[in-house]
C-alpha positions in Angstrom: 12.3 -57.5 37.2 11.5 -57.0 40.9 14.5 -54.7 41.1 13.1 -52.3 38.5 11.8 -49.3 40.3 8.5 -47.6 39.4 9.2 -44.4 41.4 12.1 -42.1 41.8 14.0 -43.4 38.8 17.1 -41.5 37.5 15.2 -40.1 34.5 12.3 -39.0 36.7 14.7 -37.3 39.2 16.4 -35.5 36.3 13.0 -34.1 35.1 12.1 -33.1 38.6 15.4 -31.3 39.1 14.9 -29.4 35.8 11.4 -28.4 36.8 12.5 -27.2 40.2 15.4 -25.2 38.6 12.9 -23.6 36.2 10.8 -22.5 39.2 7.9 -25.0 39.1 6.4 -26.7 42.1 4.6 -30.0 41.7 3.1 -33.1 43.3 4.5 -36.6 42.8 2.8 -39.9 41.9 -0.8 -38.7 42.3 -2.7 -41.9 42.9 -6.2 -40.5 42.3 -5.4 -39.9 38.6 -5.3 -42.7 36.0 -1.9 -44.2 35.5 -0.5 -42.4 38.6 1.4 -39.7 36.7 5.0 -39.2 37.9 4.6 -35.4 38.2 1.4 -33.4 38.4 0.4 -29.8 38.6 -3.1 -29.8 40.1 -3.8 -26.0 39.7 -2.8 -26.2 36.0 -4.5 -29.6 35.5 -1.4 -31.0 33.8 0.4 -34.3 34.3 3.8 -35.5 33.2 4.8 -39.2 32.7 8.5 -40.0 32.5 8.9 -43.2 30.5 11.9 -45.4 30.1 12.5 -46.1 26.4 13.0 -49.8 26.8 10.1 -50.6 29.2 7.5 -48.3 27.4 8.8 -49.0 23.9 9.6 -45.5 22.6 8.9 -45.6 18.9 12.0 -45.1 16.8 14.4 -45.3 19.7 17.3 -47.7 19.5 16.9 -48.6 23.2 13.4 -49.9 22.5 14.3 -53.3 21.2 12.8 -56.7 21.8 15.1 -59.0 23.8 16.4 -62.1 21.9 15.2 -64.6 24.5 11.5 -65.3 25.3 10.4 -63.0 22.5 6.7 -64.0 22.7 6.7 -63.1 26.4 8.4 -59.8 26.0 6.3 -58.8 22.9 3.1 -59.4 24.9 4.4 -57.6 28.0 5.5 -54.5 26.0 2.2 -54.5 24.1 0.2 -54.4 27.4 2.5 -51.6 28.7 1.9 -49.5 25.6 -1.8 -50.1 25.7 -1.9 -49.2 29.4 0.0 -46.0 28.8 -2.3 -44.9 26.0 -5.4 -45.7 28.1 -4.0 -43.7 31.0 -3.4 -40.7 28.9 -6.8 -40.9 27.3 -8.5 -41.2 30.7 -6.5 -38.2 32.1 -7.5 -36.1 29.1 -11.2 -37.2 29.5 -11.0 -35.7 33.1 -10.0 -32.4 31.6 -6.3 -32.7 32.2 -3.4 -32.3 29.8 -0.8 -35.0 29.7 2.8 -35.0 28.4 5.3 -37.9 28.1 9.0 -37.3 28.6 11.1 -40.1 27.2 14.3 -41.2 28.9 16.4 -40.6 25.8 15.1 -37.0 25.5 16.5 -36.1 29.0 20.1 -36.2 27.7 19.4 -32.9 25.8 18.9 -30.8 29.0 18.1 -27.5 27.2 15.6 -29.1 24.8 13.8 -30.8 27.6 13.6 -27.6 29.7 12.2 -25.8 26.6 9.6 -28.6 26.1 8.6 -28.5 29.7 8.2 -24.7 29.7 6.2 -24.8 26.5 3.9 -27.4 28.0 3.5 -25.7 31.4 3.6 -22.1 30.6 5.3 -19.6 32.9 5.8 -20.4 36.6 3.2 -18.9 38.9 3.6 -15.6 40.7 5.7 -15.8 43.8 7.8 -18.5 42.3 11.1 -18.0 40.4 
């Protein structure tokens, strides 16, 4: 598991490319916010978490399965991850920020993700695309 990256994953890079293509500018991995969101928009007070379906147990996703070996270990690990994610989003919202989760499996539908991001963020600022 030490080879699993926390930053700059392929799904995160895909979301960042889409945001940049749409004309948004953002900050990465803001450490002073709970959960260190992958992408933040400080002026808009909005944060985006890009979650892998397996590691963050996307409900209803076929990728979010429990491995056949060491099931107790994995069940506890995934439960802690899901609880930590929920706590991070709650804490960010308590600070007056809005949070959004983009799941790895959603990124495959590029147009749908771009529409979802635009709906969450609103129009790009003046002087941008």
